[in-house]
C-alpha positions as a Markdown table, in Angstrom:
| # | Residue | x | y | z |
|---|---|---|---|---|
| 1 | Met | 132.5 | 8.8 | 73.1 |
| 2 | Arg | 131.3 | 7.8 | 69.7 |
| 3 | Tyr | 128.9 | 5.3 | 71.4 |
| 4 | Leu | 127.5 | 8.1 | 73.7 |
| 5 | Leu | 127.1 | 10.5 | 70.8 |
| 6 | Lys | 125.3 | 7.8 | 68.7 |
| 7 | Arg | 122.9 | 7.1 | 71.6 |
| 8 | Leu | 122.4 | 10.8 | 72.2 |
| 9 | Gly | 121.5 | 11.3 | 68.5 |
| 10 | Phe | 118.9 | 8.5 | 68.8 |
| 11 | Tyr | 117.3 | 10.1 | 71.8 |
| 12 | Leu | 117.2 | 13.5 | 70.1 |
| 13 | Val | 115.4 | 12.0 | 67.1 |
| 14 | Ala | 113.0 | 10.2 | 69.5 |
| 15 | Ala | 112.4 | 13.5 | 71.4 |
| 16 | Trp | 111.6 | 15.3 | 68.0 |
| 17 | Ala | 109.2 | 12.5 | 67.1 |
| 18 | Ala | 107.5 | 12.9 | 70.5 |
| 19 | Val | 107.1 | 16.6 | 70.1 |
| 20 | Thr | 105.7 | 16.2 | 66.6 |
| 21 | Ile | 103.1 | 13.6 | 67.7 |
| 22 | Asn | 102.3 | 15.9 | 70.7 |
| 23 | Phe | 101.6 | 18.7 | 68.2 |
| 24 | Phe | 99.4 | 16.7 | 65.7 |
| 25 | Leu | 97.3 | 14.6 | 68.1 |
| 26 | Pro | 95.2 | 17.4 | 69.6 |
| 27 | Arg | 94.6 | 18.9 | 66.2 |
| 28 | Leu | 93.2 | 15.6 | 65.0 |
| 29 | Met | 90.6 | 15.6 | 67.8 |
| 30 | Pro | 87.2 | 17.3 | 67.4 |
| 31 | Gly | 86.9 | 20.8 | 68.9 |
| 32 | Asp | 89.6 | 22.8 | 70.5 |
| 33 | Pro | 90.5 | 24.2 | 74.0 |
| 34 | Ala | 88.8 | 27.5 | 73.3 |
| 35 | Thr | 85.5 | 25.8 | 72.5 |
| 36 | Ala | 85.7 | 23.7 | 75.6 |
| 37 | Leu | 86.4 | 26.7 | 77.8 |
| 38 | Phe | 83.6 | 28.7 | 76.1 |
| 39 | Ala | 81.2 | 25.9 | 76.9 |
| 40 | Arg | 82.2 | 25.9 | 80.6 |
| 41 | Phe | 80.9 | 29.5 | 81.0 |
| 42 | Lys | 77.4 | 28.3 | 79.8 |
| 43 | Gly | 76.5 | 31.4 | 77.8 |
| 44 | Lys | 78.1 | 33.9 | 80.1 |
| 45 | Leu | 80.5 | 34.9 | 77.4 |
| 46 | Ala | 79.6 | 36.7 | 74.2 |
| 47 | Pro | 80.1 | 34.7 | 71.0 |
| 48 | Glu | 82.8 | 37.1 | 69.8 |
| 49 | Ala | 85.0 | 36.1 | 72.8 |
| 50 | Ile | 85.8 | 32.7 | 71.3 |
| 51 | Asp | 88.1 | 34.3 | 68.8 |
| 52 | Ala | 90.0 | 36.0 | 71.6 |
| 53 | Leu | 90.2 | 32.7 | 73.5 |
| 54 | Arg | 91.6 | 31.0 | 70.4 |
| 55 | Ala | 94.2 | 33.8 | 70.2 |
| 56 | Thr | 95.0 | 33.3 | 73.9 |
| 57 | Phe | 95.6 | 29.6 | 73.4 |
| 58 | Gly | 97.7 | 30.2 | 70.3 |
| 59 | Leu | 95.2 | 28.6 | 67.9 |
| 60 | Thr | 95.5 | 30.4 | 64.6 |
| 61 | Glu | 94.1 | 29.8 | 61.1 |
| 62 | Gly | 97.5 | 29.8 | 59.5 |
| 63 | Pro | 99.1 | 26.9 | 57.6 |
| 64 | Leu | 99.8 | 23.8 | 59.6 |
| 65 | Trp | 103.5 | 23.9 | 58.9 |
| 66 | Ser | 103.6 | 27.5 | 60.3 |
| 67 | Gln | 101.8 | 26.4 | 63.4 |
| 68 | Tyr | 104.2 | 23.5 | 63.8 |
| 69 | Leu | 107.3 | 25.8 | 63.6 |
| 70 | Thr | 105.8 | 28.2 | 66.1 |
| 71 | Tyr | 105.0 | 25.3 | 68.4 |
| 72 | Leu | 108.6 | 24.0 | 68.2 |
| 73 | Ser | 110.0 | 27.4 | 69.0 |
| 74 | His | 107.7 | 27.7 | 72.0 |
| 75 | Val | 108.7 | 24.2 | 73.3 |
| 76 | Leu | 112.4 | 25.1 | 73.0 |
| 77 | Arg | 111.7 | 28.1 | 75.2 |
| 78 | Gly | 109.7 | 26.1 | 77.7 |
| 79 | Glu | 106.3 | 27.6 | 76.7 |
| 80 | Met | 103.5 | 25.1 | 76.5 |
| 81 | Gly | 100.5 | 27.4 | 76.3 |
| 82 | Val | 97.8 | 28.4 | 78.8 |
| 83 | Ser | 96.0 | 25.9 | 81.0 |
| 84 | Ile | 92.2 | 25.8 | 80.8 |
| 85 | Ala | 91.5 | 24.3 | 84.2 |
| 86 | Tyr | 93.9 | 26.8 | 85.9 |
| 87 | Phe | 93.3 | 29.7 | 83.5 |
| 88 | Pro | 95.1 | 32.1 | 83.1 |
| 89 | Ala | 98.2 | 30.2 | 84.5 |
| 90 | Pro | 100.7 | 29.0 | 82.0 |
| 91 | Val | 101.0 | 25.2 | 81.6 |
| 92 | Ser | 104.7 | 25.3 | 82.5 |
| 93 | Gln | 103.9 | 27.0 | 85.8 |
| 94 | Val | 101.1 | 24.5 | 86.6 |
| 95 | Ile | 103.4 | 21.5 | 85.8 |
| 96 | Gly | 106.3 | 23.0 | 87.7 |
| 97 | Thr | 104.1 | 23.3 | 90.9 |
| 98 | Ala | 103.2 | 19.6 | 90.9 |
| 99 | Leu | 106.6 | 18.4 | 89.6 |
| 100 | Gly | 108.4 | 18.9 | 92.9 |
| 101 | Trp | 105.9 | 16.9 | 94.9 |
| 102 | Thr | 106.0 | 14.0 | 92.3 |
| 103 | Leu | 109.8 | 13.9 | 92.3 |
| 104 | Phe | 109.8 | 13.8 | 96.1 |
| 105 | Leu | 107.1 | 11.2 | 96.5 |
| 106 | Ala | 107.4 | 8.8 | 93.6 |
| 107 | Gly | 111.1 | 9.4 | 93.1 |
| 108 | Ser | 112.0 | 8.6 | 96.7 |
| 109 | Ala | 109.7 | 5.6 | 96.6 |
| 110 | Val | 111.2 | 4.1 | 93.4 |
| 111 | Val | 114.8 | 4.6 | 94.7 |
| 112 | Leu | 113.9 | 3.0 | 98.1 |
| 113 | Ser | 112.1 | 0.1 | 96.5 |
| 114 | Phe | 114.9 | -0.5 | 94.0 |
| 115 | Ala | 117.6 | -0.3 | 96.6 |
| 116 | Ile | 115.8 | -2.5 | 99.3 |
| 117 | Gly | 114.5 | -5.0 | 96.7 |
| 118 | Ser | 117.9 | -5.4 | 95.1 |
| 119 | Leu | 119.6 | -6.0 | 98.5 |
| 120 | Leu | 117.0 | -8.5 | 99.5 |
| 121 | Gly | 117.4 | -10.2 | 96.1 |
| 122 | Val | 121.1 | -10.5 | 96.7 |
| 123 | Ala | 120.5 | -11.9 | 100.2 |
| 124 | Ala | 117.9 | -14.4 | 98.9 |
| 125 | Ala | 120.2 | -15.7 | 96.2 |
| 126 | Trp | 123.3 | -16.0 | 98.5 |
| 127 | Trp | 121.5 | -17.7 | 101.4 |
| 128 | Arg | 119.3 | -19.9 | 99.3 |
| 129 | Arg | 116.6 | -21.9 | 101.0 |
| 130 | Gly | 116.9 | -19.6 | 104.0 |
| 131 | Trp | 113.9 | -17.7 | 105.4 |
| 132 | Val | 114.7 | -14.7 | 103.2 |
| 133 | Asp | 114.5 | -16.9 | 100.1 |
| 134 | Thr | 111.6 | -19.0 | 101.3 |
| 135 | Trp | 109.1 | -16.6 | 102.8 |
| 136 | Leu | 109.9 | -13.1 | 101.8 |
| 137 | Pro | 109.5 | -13.3 | 98.0 |
| 138 | Ser | 106.1 | -15.0 | 98.3 |
| 139 | Ala | 104.9 | -12.5 | 100.8 |
| 140 | Leu | 106.0 | -9.4 | 98.8 |
| 141 | Val | 104.7 | -10.8 | 95.5 |
| 142 | Phe | 101.4 | -11.5 | 97.1 |
| 143 | Ala | 101.3 | -7.9 | 98.5 |
| 144 | Gly | 102.3 | -6.5 | 95.1 |
| 145 | Ser | 99.6 | -8.6 | 93.3 |
| 146 | Leu | 96.8 | -6.8 | 95.3 |
| 147 | Pro | 95.0 | -4.0 | 93.4 |
| 148 | Tyr | 97.1 | -0.9 | 93.7 |
| 149 | Phe | 94.2 | 1.3 | 94.7 |
| 150 | Trp | 92.9 | -1.2 | 97.3 |
| 151 | Leu | 96.3 | -1.4 | 99.0 |
| 152 | Ala | 96.4 | 2.4 | 99.2 |
| 153 | Met | 92.8 | 2.6 | 100.6 |
| 154 | Ala | 93.5 | -0.2 | 103.1 |
| 155 | Ala | 96.6 | 1.6 | 104.4 |
| 156 | Leu | 94.7 | 4.9 | 104.5 |
| 157 | Tyr | 91.8 | 3.4 | 106.4 |
| 158 | Leu | 93.9 | 1.4 | 108.9 |
| 159 | Phe | 96.8 | 3.7 | 109.7 |
| 160 | Gly | 95.2 | 7.0 | 108.9 |
| 161 | Phe | 91.5 | 6.7 | 109.9 |
| 162 | Gln | 91.4 | 4.0 | 112.5 |
| 163 | Leu | 94.8 | 4.4 | 114.3 |
| 164 | Gly | 95.3 | 8.0 | 113.4 |
| 165 | Trp | 99.1 | 7.6 | 113.0 |
| 166 | Phe | 99.3 | 9.5 | 109.7 |
| 167 | Pro | 97.3 | 12.3 | 108.0 |
| 168 | Leu | 94.4 | 11.3 | 105.7 |
| 169 | Gly | 95.7 | 13.2 | 102.6 |
| 170 | His | 97.3 | 16.2 | 100.9 |
| 171 | Ala | 101.0 | 17.1 | 101.0 |
| 172 | Tyr | 100.9 | 19.1 | 104.2 |
| 173 | Ala | 98.5 | 20.4 | 106.7 |
| 174 | Asp | 96.2 | 23.3 | 105.9 |
| 175 | Asp | 97.6 | 25.3 | 108.8 |
| 176 | Ser | 101.3 | 24.7 | 107.9 |
| 177 | Val | 103.3 | 27.5 | 106.5 |
| 178 | Pro | 105.6 | 26.2 | 103.6 |
| 179 | Gly | 109.3 | 26.9 | 104.3 |
| 180 | Trp | 112.6 | 25.3 | 105.0 |
| 181 | Asn | 112.1 | 24.7 | 108.7 |
| 182 | Leu | 111.9 | 21.6 | 110.8 |
| 183 | Ala | 108.2 | 21.7 | 111.6 |
| 184 | Phe | 107.2 | 21.9 | 107.9 |
| 185 | Val | 109.7 | 19.2 | 106.8 |
| 186 | Val | 108.3 | 16.8 | 109.5 |
| 187 | Asp | 104.8 | 17.6 | 108.4 |
| 188 | Val | 105.6 | 16.9 | 104.8 |
| 189 | Leu | 107.3 | 13.6 | 105.7 |
| 190 | Arg | 104.3 | 12.5 | 107.8 |
| 191 | His | 101.9 | 13.2 | 104.9 |
| 192 | Ala | 104.2 | 11.4 | 102.4 |
| 193 | Ala | 104.8 | 8.3 | 104.6 |
| 194 | Leu | 101.6 | 6.4 | 103.7 |
| 195 | Pro | 101.6 | 7.0 | 99.9 |
| 196 | Met | 105.3 | 6.3 | 99.8 |
| 197 | Leu | 104.9 | 3.1 | 101.8 |
| 198 | Thr | 102.1 | 2.0 | 99.5 |
| 199 | Ile | 104.3 | 2.4 | 96.4 |
| 200 | Val | 107.3 | 0.6 | 98.0 |
| 201 | Ile | 105.2 | -2.4 | 99.1 |
| 202 | Ala | 103.5 | -2.7 | 95.7 |
| 203 | Thr | 106.8 | -2.7 | 93.7 |
| 204 | Leu | 109.3 | -4.3 | 96.1 |
| 205 | Gly | 108.5 | -7.9 | 95.2 |
| 206 | Gly | 109.3 | -7.3 | 91.5 |
| 207 | Trp | 112.8 | -5.9 | 92.2 |
| 208 | Leu | 113.5 | -8.7 | 94.7 |
| 209 | Leu | 112.6 | -11.5 | 92.2 |
| 210 | Ser | 114.4 | -9.9 | 89.3 |
| 211 | Met | 117.6 | -9.5 | 91.3 |
| 212 | Arg | 117.3 | -12.9 | 92.9 |
| 213 | Asn | 116.9 | -14.8 | 89.6 |
| 214 | Thr | 119.7 | -13.0 | 87.9 |
| 215 | Met | 121.9 | -13.4 | 90.9 |
| 216 | Ile | 121.4 | -17.1 | 91.0 |
| 217 | Ser | 122.5 | -17.4 | 87.4 |
| 218 | Val | 125.5 | -15.2 | 87.9 |
| 219 | Leu | 126.6 | -17.2 | 91.0 |
| 220 | Gly | 127.0 | -20.3 | 88.8 |
| 221 | Ser | 129.3 | -18.6 | 86.3 |
| 222 | Asp | 133.0 | -19.4 | 85.9 |
| 223 | Tyr | 134.4 | -16.1 | 87.1 |
| 224 | Val | 132.5 | -16.3 | 90.3 |
| 225 | Asn | 133.8 | -19.8 | 90.9 |
| 226 | Leu | 137.3 | -18.6 | 90.1 |
| 227 | Ala | 136.9 | -15.7 | 92.7 |
| 228 | Arg | 135.9 | -18.3 | 95.3 |
| 229 | Ala | 138.8 | -20.5 | 94.4 |
| 230 | Lys | 141.2 | -17.6 | 94.9 |
| 231 | Gly | 140.0 | -17.4 | 98.5 |
| 232 | Leu | 138.4 | -14.0 | 98.3 |
| 233 | Ser | 136.1 | -13.0 | 101.1 |
| 234 | Pro | 132.4 | -13.8 | 100.6 |
| 235 | Ala | 131.5 | -10.1 | 100.8 |
| 236 | Arg | 133.8 | -9.3 | 98.0 |
| 237 | Val | 132.6 | -12.2 | 95.9 |
| 238 | Val | 129.0 | -11.2 | 96.4 |
| 239 | Leu | 129.3 | -7.5 | 95.9 |
| 240 | Arg | 132.3 | -7.1 | 93.5 |
| 241 | Tyr | 131.8 | -10.1 | 91.2 |
| 242 | Ala | 128.2 | -11.3 | 91.5 |
| 243 | Ala | 125.9 | -8.4 | 92.4 |
| 244 | Arg | 127.6 | -5.9 | 90.2 |
| 245 | Asn | 126.9 | -8.0 | 87.1 |
| 246 | Ala | 123.5 | -9.2 | 88.2 |
| 247 | Leu | 122.5 | -5.6 | 88.6 |
| 248 | Leu | 122.7 | -4.8 | 84.9 |
| 249 | Pro | 119.2 | -6.0 | 83.9 |
| 250 | Ser | 117.7 | -4.3 | 86.9 |
| 251 | Val | 119.4 | -1.0 | 85.9 |
| 252 | Thr | 117.5 | -0.9 | 82.7 |
| 253 | Ser | 114.2 | -1.4 | 84.5 |
| 254 | Phe | 115.2 | 1.2 | 87.1 |
| 255 | Gly | 115.9 | 3.7 | 84.4 |
| 256 | Met | 112.4 | 3.2 | 82.8 |
| 257 | Ala | 110.8 | 3.4 | 86.3 |
| 258 | Leu | 112.7 | 6.6 | 87.1 |
| 259 | Gly | 111.6 | 8.1 | 83.8 |
| 260 | Phe | 108.0 | 7.4 | 84.5 |
| 261 | Val | 108.3 | 9.0 | 87.9 |
| 262 | Leu | 107.4 | 12.3 | 86.4 |
| 263 | Gly | 104.1 | 10.8 | 85.3 |
| 264 | Gly | 103.3 | 10.4 | 89.0 |
| 265 | Ser | 101.8 | 7.5 | 90.7 |
| 266 | Leu | 98.3 | 8.0 | 89.4 |
| 267 | Leu | 96.1 | 5.9 | 91.7 |
| 268 | Thr | 98.1 | 6.6 | 94.8 |
| 269 | Glu | 98.0 | 10.4 | 94.3 |
| 270 | Ile | 94.2 | 10.2 | 93.7 |
| 271 | Val | 93.5 | 8.2 | 96.9 |
| 272 | Phe | 95.7 | 10.4 | 99.0 |
| 273 | Ser | 94.8 | 13.7 | 97.2 |
| 274 | Tyr | 98.5 | 14.3 | 96.8 |
| 275 | Pro | 99.2 | 17.3 | 94.5 |
| 276 | Gly | 101.5 | 15.5 | 92.0 |
| 277 | Gln | 101.6 | 15.0 | 88.3 |
| 278 | Gly | 99.2 | 12.0 | 88.4 |
| 279 | Tyr | 96.6 | 13.9 | 90.3 |
| 280 | Leu | 97.2 | 16.9 | 87.9 |
| 281 | Leu | 96.7 | 14.7 | 84.9 |
| 282 | Val | 93.3 | 13.5 | 86.2 |
| 283 | Gln | 92.2 | 17.1 | 86.7 |
| 284 | Ala | 93.3 | 17.9 | 83.1 |
| 285 | Val | 91.3 | 15.1 | 81.7 |
| 286 | Arg | 88.2 | 15.9 | 83.7 |
| 287 | Asn | 88.4 | 19.6 | 82.6 |
| 288 | Gln | 89.3 | 18.7 | 78.9 |
| 289 | Asp | 92.5 | 20.8 | 79.4 |
| 290 | Tyr | 94.3 | 19.8 | 76.2 |
| 291 | Pro | 97.3 | 22.2 | 76.7 |
| 292 | Leu | 97.9 | 20.8 | 80.1 |
| 293 | Met | 97.6 | 17.2 | 78.9 |
| 294 | Gln | 100.0 | 17.9 | 76.1 |
| 295 | Gly | 102.5 | 19.4 | 78.5 |
| 296 | Ile | 102.3 | 16.5 | 80.9 |
| 297 | Phe | 102.7 | 13.9 | 78.2 |
| 298 | Leu | 105.7 | 15.8 | 76.8 |
| 299 | Val | 107.4 | 16.0 | 80.2 |
| 300 | Ile | 106.9 | 12.3 | 80.8 |
| 301 | Thr | 108.3 | 11.4 | 77.3 |
| 302 | Leu | 111.3 | 13.6 | 77.7 |
| 303 | Ala | 111.9 | 12.2 | 81.2 |
| 304 | Val | 111.9 | 8.6 | 80.0 |
| 305 | Leu | 114.4 | 9.5 | 77.2 |
| 306 | Ala | 116.6 | 11.3 | 79.7 |
| 307 | Ala | 116.4 | 8.4 | 82.1 |
| 308 | Asn | 117.5 | 6.0 | 79.4 |
| 309 | Trp | 120.4 | 8.2 | 78.5 |
| 310 | Met | 121.5 | 8.0 | 82.2 |
| 311 | Val | 121.1 | 4.2 | 82.0 |
| 312 | Asp | 123.5 | 4.1 | 79.1 |
| 313 | Leu | 126.1 | 6.1 | 81.1 |
| 314 | Val | 125.7 | 3.7 | 84.1 |
| 315 | Tyr | 126.0 | 0.7 | 81.7 |
| 316 | Leu | 129.4 | 2.0 | 80.5 |
| 317 | Trp | 130.6 | 2.2 | 84.1 |
| 318 | Leu | 129.2 | -1.2 | 85.2 |
| 319 | Asp | 129.8 | -3.3 | 82.2 |
| 320 | Ala | 133.3 | -3.6 | 80.7 |
| 321 | Arg | 131.9 | -5.4 | 77.7 |
| 322 | Thr | 130.0 | -2.3 | 76.7 |
| 323 | Arg | 133.1 | -0.1 | 77.1 |
| 324 | Asp | 135.1 | -2.5 | 74.9 |
| 325 | Ser | 132.4 | -2.6 | 72.2 |
| 326 | Ala | 132.0 | 1.2 | 72.3 |
| 327 | Ser | 135.8 | 1.7 | 71.8 |
């Protein structure tokens, strides 16, 4: 328990530092959101309106420490200001709309890629010099080394435009009515199939190689040889003794990847016009939407910290050495 509390305290300090940096960075930049929005109207607003816009975005002329305390109180309540690109919608509402699509698309793709890649890595290490170990790693690494956006565009052109097997973009068809019904779920899955497949293919080789190399090292350890000498079944030796310990380095990488899921798969979402966090971030940058950019960066940072906290919990369950050192 002391170990978990110590790690939690570290992540709370890191979260406070992220919130503080998120507060000061936009204020070091020239201009402000009110000026950017005023310029977009190209003289259609009276000059006096800029003061009202500054008040709307929470920009005051008070002391910096007072603004900082106000910002902290708003963040704790989940209030991140008003979006410029989607004015007058709150930033939290705009992010919340795209968050579900990102969690579904990128989250499912990361989990699938990690699970399939780890299993293939175990198989490649156990049956060394077989076809799984000889051909599959090279093919997947080659596919993953291709430019990310090129892979997405090639899949979209071949399977979407030429063959017509999948839709060309968006999260669901324009004539679909959102709801928890079979027709809408099938439509969402068809639209997510190509971008999800692109993410899985691009990242599968890394998980496979990482698990394979660690697994080969673990298979040569003394406790695995002892398990074999005891006459345990191959399945138990592989899963219980070898794969469980070889999985530890991959768990850390998986936690980081899971945390960055909330940032969205930027290029994939742009190519497929998928309404996730990555696509939303591009729109925020194009429209100089500083409050929305702040909100997205803060959500990504907090998600990475939360994912690392979950990794610490998984480590305690997987690794007895960590439990012993913590006690």
